[in-house]
C-alpha positions in Angstrom: 111.3 81.5 156.6 108.6 81.2 160.0 108.4 84.6 160.1 107.3 85.1 156.4 104.5 82.6 156.5 103.3 84.1 159.6 103.1 87.3 158.1 101.6 85.9 154.7 99.2 84.4 157.1 97.9 87.4 158.7 97.7 89.4 155.2 95.5 86.6 154.0 93.3 86.7 157.3 92.5 90.4 156.9 89.5 92.2 155.8 91.4 94.3 153.6 92.6 91.1 151.5 88.7 90.0 151.5 87.7 93.2 150.1 90.8 93.0 147.2 90.0 89.3 146.2 88.9 88.4 142.8 85.2 88.7 143.1 85.3 90.9 146.1 87.2 93.5 144.4 84.4 94.2 142.1 81.5 94.5 144.1 81.8 97.5 145.6 79.0 96.9 148.5 80.2 93.6 150.0 77.6 91.0 150.3 79.0 88.6 152.5 80.5 89.2 155.8 83.7 87.3 156.2 84.2 85.3 159.3 87.7 85.0 160.5 88.8 82.0 159.1 92.4 82.2 158.8 94.2 80.9 155.6 96.3 78.8 157.1 99.4 77.7 154.5 101.0 74.7 156.4 100.7 71.4 154.6 99.5 69.4 157.6 97.5 71.7 160.4 98.0 70.9 164.3 94.9 69.8 166.0 94.3 73.2 167.4 93.8 74.5 164.1 91.7 72.0 162.9 89.4 72.1 165.6 89.0 76.0 164.8 88.8 75.7 161.2 86.1 72.9 162.0 84.4 75.5 164.3 84.4 78.5 162.1 83.2 76.4 159.2 80.1 75.1 161.0 79.5 78.5 162.4 79.7 80.0 158.7 77.3 77.4 157.2 75.1 78.0 160.3 74.8 81.8 159.7 74.1 81.9 156.3 72.0 78.7 155.5 69.7 78.1 158.9 66.4 79.5 158.0 63.7 79.4 155.3 63.9 79.5 151.8 61.6 79.6 148.4 62.9 78.0 145.1 62.3 77.1 141.4 64.1 73.9 140.4 64.7 73.6 136.8 65.5 70.0 135.5 66.7 68.4 132.2 67.6 65.1 131.0 70.7 64.5 128.4 71.0 61.0 127.4 73.7 58.4 125.8 73.3 59.8 122.1 75.8 62.9 121.8 73.9 64.7 119.1 70.3 64.3 121.3 71.0 67.7 123.3 68.9 68.8 126.1 65.9 67.2 126.6 62.9 66.8 129.1 63.1 70.3 130.7 60.8 70.7 134.0 60.2 73.0 136.4 58.6 73.2 139.6 58.2 75.7 142.7 58.8 75.0 146.3 59.6 75.9 149.5 62.2 74.4 152.1 63.6 74.8 155.4 67.2 74.4 156.8 68.1 73.3 160.1 72.2 72.6 161.1 72.9 70.6 164.0 76.0 69.6 165.8 76.4 66.0 167.1 78.3 64.8 170.0 81.9 64.1 170.1 82.9 60.4 169.0 80.8 60.5 165.7 81.6 59.6 162.0 80.2 63.0 160.9 80.7 66.5 162.8 77.0 67.4 162.8 74.0 67.3 159.7 72.1 69.8 157.6 68.3 68.7 157.4 66.4 70.1 154.9 62.6 70.0 154.7 61.2 70.4 151.5 57.2 71.3 150.8 55.7 71.8 147.2 52.2 71.8 145.6 51.0 69.1 143.9 47.1 69.1 142.0 46.2 71.3 145.3 47.7 69.0 147.8 51.2 69.7 149.8 53.9 67.7 150.3 56.4 67.5 152.3 59.6 65.5 152.4 62.8 65.5 154.7 66.3 64.8 153.7 70.0 64.8 155.0 73.1 65.8 154.3 76.0 64.9 156.6 79.2 67.1 157.4 81.5 64.6 156.7 84.7 64.6 154.9 82.7 64.9 151.5 81.4 68.8 152.5 83.9 71.3 151.3 82.5 74.8 152.4 84.2 78.3 151.7 83.8 79.9 155.1 84.0 83.2 154.0 80.9 83.4 152.0 79.2 80.2 153.0 79.0 78.5 149.7 79.4 74.4 150.1 79.6 71.5 148.0 79.0 67.7 148.8 78.0 64.2 148.2 74.5 63.4 148.1 73.3 61.3 150.7 70.8 59.1 149.3 70.2 56.5 152.6 69.0 59.6 154.3 66.3 60.8 151.9 66.6 61.3 148.4 65.9 64.4 146.4 61.9 64.1 145.3 61.0 63.1 142.2 59.1 66.0 141.6 62.1 68.6 141.9 64.1 66.1 140.5 62.1 65.5 137.0 63.0 61.9 137.3 62.0 58.9 139.3 64.8 56.9 137.9 67.0 55.2 140.6 69.9 57.4 141.5 73.5 55.9 142.5 75.5 58.8 143.2 74.9 62.4 143.2 76.7 65.7 143.9 75.3 68.9 145.3 77.0 72.5 144.9 75.1 75.4 146.5 77.1 79.0 145.8 75.9 82.0 147.9 75.5 84.9 145.2 73.9 87.4 147.9 73.0 87.6 151.6 69.4 86.5 150.6 70.1 84.4 147.4 71.6 81.5 146.7 71.7 79.2 143.4 72.0 75.0 144.0 73.0 72.6 141.4 72.5 68.7 141.8 73.9 66.0 139.6 72.5 63.0 139.5 74.0 59.9 138.2 72.4 55.9 137.6 72.8 52.6 138.4 74.9 52.7 135.4 77.5 55.7 136.4 75.6 57.6 133.5 74.8 61.7 134.3 71.0 61.2 134.3 69.6 64.3 135.4 70.4 68.0 136.1 68.6 70.1 138.4 69.2 73.9 139.0 67.8 75.7 141.6 67.1 79.5 142.5 66.4 79.9 146.0 65.7 83.2 148.2 65.6 83.3 151.7 62.3 84.1 153.6 62.6 86.7 156.4 59.8 88.0 158.6 58.8 90.7 160.4 59.3 88.8 163.8 62.6 87.4 163.2 64.1 89.9 160.8 66.5 91.1 163.3 66.7 87.8 165.6 68.7 84.9 164.2 69.1 83.3 167.5 65.8 81.4 167.3 66.5 77.7 166.2 63.3 75.4 166.5 63.6 71.8 167.1 60.7 70.9 165.0 61.7 71.7 161.8 58.4 70.1 160.3 56.3 73.0 162.8 59.3 75.8 161.3 58.0 75.0 157.7 54.3 75.1 158.5 54.7 78.2 160.6 56.8 79.6 157.7 53.9 78.9 155.1 51.3 80.2 157.0 52.8 83.6 157.9 51.0 86.3 156.3 54.3 88.6 157.3 56.7 86.4 155.4 58.7 88.7 152.6 60.8 87.7 150.3 64.1 88.6 151.3 64.7 90.0 147.7 62.2 93.0 148.5 64.1 93.4 151.9 67.7 93.7 150.0 69.0 96.4 147.8 72.4 95.8 146.2 73.7 97.1 142.9 75.1 93.4 141.4 72.6 91.2 139.8 72.9 87.7 138.2 73.2 88.4 134.4 72.3 85.9 131.3 75.3 84.5 129.4 75.6 82.5 126.6 78.7 81.6 124.0 79.4 85.1 122.9 79.5 86.1 127.1 82.2 83.3 127.4 84.3 84.1 124.6 84.5 87.8 124.3 87.0 88.0 127.0 90.0 86.9 129.2 88.6 85.5 132.6 91.1 86.8 135.3 90.8 85.1 138.6 91.9 83.7 141.8 91.2 80.5 143.5 91.1 79.5 146.9 92.4 75.9 147.3 91.1 73.2 150.1 93.2 70.0 149.9 91.4 67.1 151.9 93.9 64.8 151.4 94.7 65.1 155.2 91.1 63.8 155.8 91.8 60.7 154.1 94.9 59.8 156.6 94.8 57.3 159.0 91.6 57.6 159.6 90.0 55.9 162.4 86.4 54.8 163.5 84.4 57.7 164.9 86.9 60.5 163.8 84.6 62.6 161.7 86.7 64.3 158.6 84.7 67.4 158.5 86.5 70.6 157.5 90.2 69.0 157.7 92.0 70.5 155.3 95.1 72.7 154.4 94.7 75.7 152.4 96.2 77.5 149.5 96.0 80.8 146.7 96.7 80.8 143.2 96.0 83.2 140.1 94.0 81.4 137.4 93.4 82.4 134.0 90.5 81.1 131.4 90.1 81.4 127.6 87.4 80.4 125.6 87.8 80.4 121.5 84.8 79.6 119.1 84.4 79.3 115.8 81.2 80.6 115.9 80.2 77.3 114.5 80.7 73.6 116.2 84.2 74.0 117.1 85.1 75.6 121.0 88.3 75.3 123.0 88.9 76.2 126.9 92.5 77.1 127.4 93.2 77.3 131.2 96.7 78.9 132.8 97.2 78.1 136.2 99.6 81.0 137.7 101.9 81.3 141.2 100.3 79.6 144.0 101.1 80.1 148.3 99.8 76.7 149.8 98.3 73.8 148.0 98.1 74.0 144.4 94.8 73.4 142.4 95.0 69.7 141.0 96.3 68.8 137.7 93.4 67.3 136.1 91.5 70.2 135.0 93.8 70.1 131.3 95.1 73.0 129.9 93.6 73.0 127.0 90.1 71.4 126.5 88.8 70.9 123.0 85.0 70.7 122.8 82.4 70.4 120.1 78.9 72.7 120.7 76.0 70.4 120.5 72.9 72.3 121.4 72.3 76.1 121.6 68.6 76.1 121.9 68.9 79.7 120.7 65.3 79.7 119.5 63.1 82.9 119.3 60.2 81.6 120.8 62.0 80.3 123.7 62.5 82.8 126.6 66.1 84.3 127.0 66.2 82.7 130.4 65.1 79.2 129.1 67.6 78.9 126.1 70.5 76.7 127.0 73.9 75.1 125.8 75.2 72.1 125.9 78.9 71.3 124.9 80.5 68.4 124.7 84.2 68.1 125.7 87.1 65.8 125.7 85.5 63.7 123.0 81.9 63.4 125.3 84.1 62.4 128.3 82.7 66.0 130.1 79.3 67.8 129.3 79.1 71.4 129.7 75.9 73.1 130.4 75.0 76.6 130.1 71.9 78.0 131.3 70.5 81.3 132.7 73.7 82.9 134.8 74.8 79.3 135.2 77.6 77.1 133.7 77.9 73.6 134.7 80.6 71.4 133.7 80.6 67.4 134.4 81.0 63.7 133.5 79.1 62.2 131.1 80.3 58.8 133.1 81.9 57.8 136.0 83.8 55.4 134.3 85.9 52.5 135.8 89.6 52.0 134.6 90.1 48.8 132.9 93.1 48.1 134.5 92.1 48.3 138.0 88.7 48.1 139.2 88.8 52.0 140.9 87.4 55.3 139.5 89.3 57.3 137.0 89.9 61.0 138.5 87.2 63.5 137.8 86.3 66.7 138.4 82.7 68.8 138.5 82.3 72.7 138.2 79.1 74.9 139.1 79.5 78.6 137.8 77.4 81.8 138.4 78.1 85.2 136.3 76.6 88.0 137.9 76.8 92.0 136.6 77.4 95.2 138.7 75.1 97.9 137.7 77.0 101.1 138.4 75.0 103.6 140.2 76.1 106.6 138.3 74.7 105.0 135.2 71.7 104.5 136.5 71.7 108.0 137.9 72.2 109.5 134.5 69.5 107.4 132.4 67.1 108.8 135.5 68.0 112.4 134.7 68.6 111.8 131.2 72.3 112.8 131.3 74.9 111.5 128.5 75.5 107.6 129.8 78.5 106.8 128.0 79.9 110.3 129.7 79.2 108.7 132.9 80.5 105.8 132.1 83.8 106.7 130.8 84.7 109.1 133.8 83.6 105.6 136.2 86.1 103.2 138.0 83.9 100.4 137.1 82.3 99.6 133.8 79.2 98.9 133.2 79.3 95.8 131.0 81.5 94.1 134.1 80.9 91.1 134.2 82.4 88.9 137.1 82.3 85.0 137.9 82.2 82.7 141.1 82.9 78.7 140.8 82.8 76.0 142.8 85.2 72.9 141.8 85.6 69.3 143.0 88.0 66.8 142.5 87.7 63.6 143.2 90.5 60.6 143.3 90.9 57.3 141.7 89.3 55.8 145.1 86.1 58.0 144.5 86.6 60.2 147.5 87.1 63.8 147.1 90.6 65.1 147.1 90.2 68.9 146.6 87.9 71.6 146.6 88.0 75.2 145.3 86.3 78.2 145.1 87.0 80.5 142.4 86.7 84.3 141.5 87.0 85.8 137.9 86.6 89.2 136.3 86.0 89.4 132.5 88.5 91.6 130.3 87.1 92.1 127.3 89.4 91.2 124.2 89.9 94.8 122.5 89.0 94.1 118.7 89.5 97.3 117.4 93.0 98.2 115.8 95.6 100.0 117.0 96.5 103.3 114.4 
């Protein structure tokens, strides 16, 4: 039995598995360089495994996120009125400098992620600094460096010019998905003093690369403010999109995109219950998780009016299994589609209420967000009801053969039929966070889906 587990671990840790796993099976040009993190299936990793896991997770965050990014934030409001839809949409461009540092031993956190934000306000440049601790609330996919965490407002709030609200925020959740080597998408869920969802912020960011440090990733300036100012004033700064070429791009989706196929995927689960056991003072819970993998399937059905249904199927798993908080069947109502022709395609949004308005789902551009409307307290006990959040990004793989066929005016349909990868293949990467009844993170998951279109043609 022990030998079998060791063989499984070796298989999971190989680069071949990463290439063949979910989303990465579709992306022919590998976007992410996997680190050496092993998929540990033991329910309670020992001290040496935890220490190695922490080092590799920290290194993954540092190598990908450290540096300067240019972003554009879109924020919007929802109210207690379920039928009001999406309101008060705002946009703001900004730049941000990310620095990740390690703390000394015997600290409540492993380190911190410090962010220096800069934006223009009526010809004046504003700068603010916020900090997120690398603690037990941080969940990280160390393969592609995507992460999610609770917002540490005591270390610096998200500025109101970017969040779009001056309201007091009591609790917040950040999701960050790495969508390519130089692009990432972030989502902030902001909850007010009465535990209601008051604002959603979506950030589209691309990394800035200078000619000076294009090939030098070892520079780690101590002064974050000076680094940001140097980046802003540098005449050699380029948007990383200009230096990166790949055949994968984000795709705009809507309800028709969701219901036109079955979403087949795999999930990597990180169970954080280990970090809650016998926690002592000055013992940090960063990257203390056990892992597992599981087959997942999601199917959306819609009557093309108001009624929509999400059906989830959870297959076999190895190691930790996905939390049972996600229902097998979730029924919802389409509240607002915002498909007005007067709006740009990327500005059209969809709002869906699931489970009797307990959860709300937003579809905007290439992202899907699902979160509770209210972090409700139990009427029996003075504790939170368990809840979960989801943040997903959709991408499409452009077939190079199809592009070349268009350029040479060849028969595109013939090229597509001969290609291994259909030009209409849509894939999805998703981060999920699960909270227990005490309000602590119990699980984090990274899921990778491929849409298998439903063939509606009648068989002869």
